[in-house]
C-alpha positions in Angstrom: 147.6 112.3 100.1 146.8 112.1 103.8 146.2 108.6 105.1 142.5 107.9 105.9 141.9 106.9 109.5 138.9 105.5 111.5 136.5 108.1 112.8 136.8 106.6 116.3 140.4 107.8 116.4 139.3 111.4 116.3 136.4 110.9 118.7 138.8 109.4 121.3 141.4 112.0 120.6 138.9 114.7 121.5 137.7 112.7 124.6 141.3 112.0 125.7 142.5 115.6 125.3 139.7 117.1 127.3 139.7 114.3 130.0 143.5 114.4 130.4 143.4 118.1 130.8 140.9 117.8 133.6 143.0 115.1 135.2 146.0 117.3 134.9 144.3 119.9 137.0 142.9 117.4 139.6 146.3 115.6 140.0 148.1 118.9 140.2 145.8 119.9 143.1 146.5 116.6 144.8 150.3 116.9 144.2 150.5 120.3 145.7 149.7 118.8 149.1 152.7 116.4 148.8 156.4 116.7 148.4 156.8 116.1 144.6 159.9 117.4 142.8 160.3 119.0 139.4 160.6 115.6 137.6 157.2 114.6 138.8 155.7 117.9 137.6 157.4 117.5 134.2 156.1 113.9 133.8 152.6 115.2 134.8 152.6 117.8 132.0 154.1 115.3 129.5 151.5 112.6 130.4 148.4 114.7 130.5 149.0 117.6 128.2 151.4 116.2 125.5 150.7 112.5 125.5 147.1 112.7 124.0 148.5 114.4 120.9 151.3 111.8 120.5 148.7 109.0 120.6 146.6 110.7 118.0 149.5 111.1 115.7 150.4 107.4 116.2 146.9 106.1 115.5 146.2 108.2 112.4 149.6 107.2 110.9 149.1 103.5 111.5 148.1 101.1 108.7 145.2 100.0 110.8 144.1 103.1 112.7 141.3 101.4 114.7 143.6 98.6 115.9 146.1 101.2 116.9 143.5 103.1 118.8 142.5 100.0 120.7 146.1 99.6 121.7 146.2 103.3 122.8 143.2 102.7 125.2 145.1 99.8 126.8 148.2 102.0 127.1 146.0 104.6 128.8 145.0 102.0 131.4 148.6 101.0 132.0 149.9 104.5 132.5 146.9 105.7 134.6 147.4 102.6 136.8 151.0 103.8 137.4 149.8 107.3 138.2 147.2 106.2 140.7 149.8 104.0 142.5 152.3 106.8 142.5 149.7 109.1 144.0 149.2 106.5 146.8 145.7 105.5 145.6 143.6 108.6 146.3 140.0 107.3 146.2 138.3 110.1 144.3 141.0 110.3 141.7 141.7 106.6 141.3 138.0 105.6 141.0 137.0 108.0 138.2 140.2 107.2 136.3 139.6 103.5 136.5 135.9 103.8 135.7 136.6 106.0 132.7 139.3 103.7 131.3 137.0 100.7 131.7 134.2 102.5 130.0 136.4 103.4 127.1 137.5 99.8 126.5 134.0 98.4 127.2 132.4 100.6 124.6 134.9 99.5 122.0 135.3 95.8 122.8 132.5 94.8 125.1 133.0 93.0 128.5 136.3 91.6 127.2 137.6 95.2 126.7 136.4 96.2 130.2 138.1 93.1 131.8 141.3 93.8 129.8 141.3 97.4 131.1 141.0 96.2 134.7 143.9 93.8 134.2 146.2 96.3 132.5 145.3 99.0 135.0 146.2 96.7 137.8 149.4 95.7 136.0 150.4 99.4 135.8 149.7 99.9 139.5 151.6 96.7 140.4 154.6 97.8 138.4 154.9 101.0 140.4 154.5 99.2 143.7 157.3 96.7 142.7 159.6 99.6 141.8 158.8 102.2 144.5 157.0 100.2 147.2 153.3 100.2 148.3 151.9 103.3 149.9 148.2 103.7 150.5 146.7 107.1 151.2 143.1 107.3 150.0 142.6 110.9 151.1 141.7 113.2 148.2 141.8 116.9 148.3 138.3 118.4 148.2 139.0 120.5 145.1 140.4 117.5 143.3 137.5 115.3 144.4 135.0 117.9 143.0 136.9 118.3 139.8 137.2 114.5 139.3 133.5 113.9 140.0 132.5 116.7 137.7 134.8 115.4 135.0 133.4 111.9 135.5 129.8 113.3 135.2 130.6 115.2 132.0 132.5 112.2 130.6 129.5 109.8 131.2 127.1 112.3 129.7 129.4 112.6 126.7 129.6 108.8 126.2 125.8 108.7 126.6 125.4 111.3 123.9 127.8 109.3 121.6 125.8 106.2 122.3 122.5 108.0 121.6 123.9 109.4 118.3 125.1 105.9 117.3 121.7 104.4 118.2 119.9 107.0 116.1 122.2 106.4 113.2 121.7 102.6 113.6 117.9 103.0 113.6 118.1 105.3 110.5 120.3 102.7 108.8 117.9 99.9 109.7 114.9 101.8 108.4 116.8 102.6 105.2 117.6 98.9 104.8 114.0 98.0 105.5 112.8 100.4 102.8 115.3 99.1 100.3 114.4 95.5 101.1 110.8 96.4 100.6 111.5 98.1 97.2 113.6 95.1 96.1 110.9 92.7 97.2 108.2 94.6 95.3 110.5 94.6 92.2 111.3 91.0 92.5 107.8 89.8 93.3 106.4 91.7 90.2 109.2 91.0 87.7 108.5 89.1 84.6 112.0 87.6 84.6 112.7 84.5 86.7 114.7 85.6 89.8 116.1 82.9 92.2 118.6 82.5 95.0 120.4 79.2 95.3 123.0 77.8 97.7 126.4 76.7 96.5 125.0 73.3 95.7 122.4 74.6 93.3 119.4 74.1 95.7 116.5 76.5 96.0 116.6 79.1 98.7 114.1 81.5 97.0 112.1 81.7 93.8 110.0 84.7 92.8 106.3 84.3 91.7 107.3 84.3 88.0 108.6 80.7 88.6 105.2 79.7 89.9 103.6 80.6 86.7 105.7 77.9 85.0 106.5 75.2 87.5 104.5 73.4 90.2 105.1 74.3 93.8 106.7 71.0 94.6 109.5 71.7 92.2 110.3 74.9 94.0 110.5 73.7 97.6 113.4 75.1 99.6 116.3 72.7 99.5 115.2 70.9 96.2 117.6 70.7 93.3 116.9 73.8 91.1 118.8 72.3 88.2 116.4 69.3 88.1 113.8 71.6 86.4 116.2 72.2 83.4 116.5 70.1 80.3 118.8 67.2 81.0 121.2 68.3 78.2 121.6 71.8 79.7 122.3 70.8 83.3 126.1 70.2 83.1 126.7 73.6 81.4 124.5 75.3 84.0 126.3 73.5 86.9 129.7 74.6 85.5 128.5 78.2 85.2 127.3 78.2 88.8 130.5 76.7 90.1 132.5 79.3 88.1 130.4 82.1 89.6 131.1 80.9 93.1 134.8 80.3 92.5 135.6 83.6 90.6 133.0 85.9 92.0 132.4 87.0 88.4 128.9 87.0 86.8 128.4 84.0 84.4 125.9 83.9 81.5 124.4 80.7 80.2 121.4 79.3 78.3 119.0 76.6 79.3 115.7 75.0 78.4 112.9 74.2 80.9 109.6 72.4 80.4 106.7 74.2 82.0 103.9 72.5 83.9 101.7 72.7 80.7 104.4 70.8 78.7 105.6 73.8 76.7 109.4 74.1 76.4 110.8 77.5 77.2 114.3 78.8 76.5 116.1 81.2 78.9 119.2 83.3 78.9 120.4 83.5 82.5 123.0 85.5 84.5 124.4 83.9 87.7 126.1 86.1 90.3 127.8 85.1 93.5 126.6 86.9 96.6 128.5 87.1 99.9 126.3 85.8 102.8 127.1 85.0 106.4 125.9 81.4 106.0 128.1 80.8 102.9 128.0 81.4 99.2 124.7 82.3 97.6 124.0 82.5 93.9 121.4 84.9 92.4 120.1 83.9 89.0 118.1 86.2 86.7 116.6 84.3 83.8 115.0 86.0 80.8 112.5 84.0 78.6 113.9 84.2 75.1 111.6 81.5 73.6 109.9 84.0 71.3 113.2 85.5 70.2 114.6 82.1 69.5 111.5 81.1 67.5 111.7 84.3 65.5 115.4 83.9 64.9 114.7 80.4 63.6 111.9 81.7 61.3 114.2 84.4 60.0 117.0 81.9 59.4 114.6 79.7 57.4 113.4 82.7 55.4 116.9 83.9 54.8 117.9 80.5 53.6 114.9 80.4 51.2 115.7 83.9 50.0 119.3 83.0 49.4 118.6 79.7 47.6 115.7 80.8 45.3 116.3 80.0 41.7 115.0 83.4 40.7 117.1 86.5 41.2 115.7 88.5 44.1 116.4 92.0 45.4 115.0 94.0 48.4 114.9 97.8 48.0 113.8 100.4 50.6 111.4 103.2 49.9 114.4 105.5 49.1 115.5 103.2 46.2 118.5 101.9 48.2 119.3 98.2 47.7 119.1 96.3 51.0 119.7 92.7 50.1 120.3 90.5 47.0 120.5 86.7 46.7 123.0 84.4 45.0 120.8 84.1 41.9 121.0 87.9 41.5 124.8 87.7 41.5 124.8 84.8 39.0 122.4 86.7 36.7 123.9 90.2 36.8 127.5 89.6 37.7 127.4 92.1 40.5 128.3 90.9 44.0 126.3 91.6 47.1 129.0 94.0 48.5 129.0 95.9 45.2 125.2 96.8 45.2 124.0 96.8 48.8 123.7 100.2 50.2 123.7 101.9 46.8 120.7 103.2 44.8 119.0 100.7 42.5 119.0 103.3 39.8 122.8 103.3 39.7 122.6 99.8 38.0 120.1 100.8 35.3 121.3 101.0 31.8 120.2 103.6 29.2 118.3 100.9 27.3 114.9 102.3 28.4 113.9 106.0 28.6 113.4 107.7 32.0 109.6 107.7 31.3 109.6 103.9 31.5 110.8 103.9 35.1 108.5 106.8 36.0 105.6 104.7 34.7 106.7 101.7 36.8 106.8 103.9 39.9 103.3 105.3 39.2 101.8 101.8 38.8 103.4 100.7 42.1 101.9 103.6 43.9 98.4 102.9 42.4 98.3 99.1 42.5 101.2 98.0 44.7 102.8 95.7 42.1 104.2 95.7 38.6 105.2 92.9 36.2 106.9 93.3 32.8 109.9 92.9 30.7 112.8 95.2 29.7 116.3 95.1 28.3 119.2 95.0 30.8 122.9 94.9 30.8 125.1 92.7 32.9 128.3 93.7 34.7 130.3 92.3 31.7 128.2 94.6 29.4 126.3 91.7 27.8 122.6 92.5 27.0 119.7 90.2 28.1 115.9 90.4 28.1 114.7 90.4 31.7 111.3 89.5 33.2 110.7 91.5 36.4 108.0 91.4 39.1 108.0 94.2 41.7 105.7 94.2 44.8 105.4 97.1 47.3 105.6 96.2 51.0 103.5 98.6 53.1 103.2 99.1 56.8 100.0 99.2 58.9 99.4 102.9 57.9 99.6 102.0 54.2 103.0 103.6 53.7 105.4 101.9 51.3 108.5 100.8 53.2 110.2 98.4 50.8 110.0 96.8 47.4 110.5 93.1 46.7 111.8 92.4 43.2 111.9 89.0 41.4 113.5 88.8 37.9 114.8 86.3 35.5 116.7 86.0 32.2 114.1 85.2 29.5 116.7 83.7 27.3 117.3 81.0 29.9 113.7 80.4 31.1 110.5 79.5 29.7 108.9 82.5 31.2 106.8 84.2 28.6 107.3 87.9 27.9 104.7 90.1 29.5 103.6 93.6 28.9 104.0 96.2 31.6 101.0 96.3 33.9 98.8 99.4 33.9 
């Protein structure tokens, strides 16, 4: 797989290739008026026709392509400084070369880049002077002057077009971010869940309006301790979850209680997530009110406990005659365990002690009246026979459809329950 490289590498490769080709023509015109040998012409071709491609290969192969391209720009300045000094400082070749090199570095690295380009350019020129001596001949061939000025004009227009495209892209990005922020703000401001942003110390930075329906404004002031609004017994666990979220950058789930302004205690399930911010760690907490769910769970737990500990045997059957649940008294009375009967048809545990018409009559009474009470003979798992008293109630939904049956029964040989005739 080809190594990915920064898009600026290709942009400056294209700029460098076109610019150096133009400089090749301009410098060749200038050199024709002087006494330059074959080595100089070979170096000219190598510098301005081959060199741009070598730099592109180097930058795109580097581990950090953008950093390599910044080094390439400074190398441009160094070598161009050498060429300007070698050409004896022709004014209308040297000036466009220096200005273009300074612009390249300035665009990428600001005024520090431009200053660095000046120093490196001067260093290149100085190196040539120290080796070959100083010669100053500012005259520039007319054709070379025209070519350099035209190239500089095209180069500046090209940079302006790049800057314009970047500016448009930046404006579009800002508008996209603004719209996203607006969408997030609308969602946050209208969410039923509690959404907050805290600093690493657990102090308020932001709380959405849902908080204000529960807490007074003074408790939500920026910089106040957000954990102070929680139940005292839950604060340590919440603090540990926030610290873990900041330390590991992994979402943390925790529960806490909070007393509202009206005195009611609410229970919440919260998720804390670390968010990278320029001013330091931020923690976003989304809390869902589970008070109703917890109260329902507690009610169900009580009901389940009552069901399980009733002295009478109990059984819940769905409308399709499938056993849903039985209690311990059922197992004690019949000998069948919960795992043996649940999920199976209730009829599978009937014995042939009553005719089918008996059970059909029970079903008909339930459909008419919604309940049936009576006695029958039954057989336990160990095959022993007992007389059973049974009470069946139909459970119906809002539309009047039967969804389940609740069955109570007892062994008449062990209770004082009188025998009753089937209801009609």
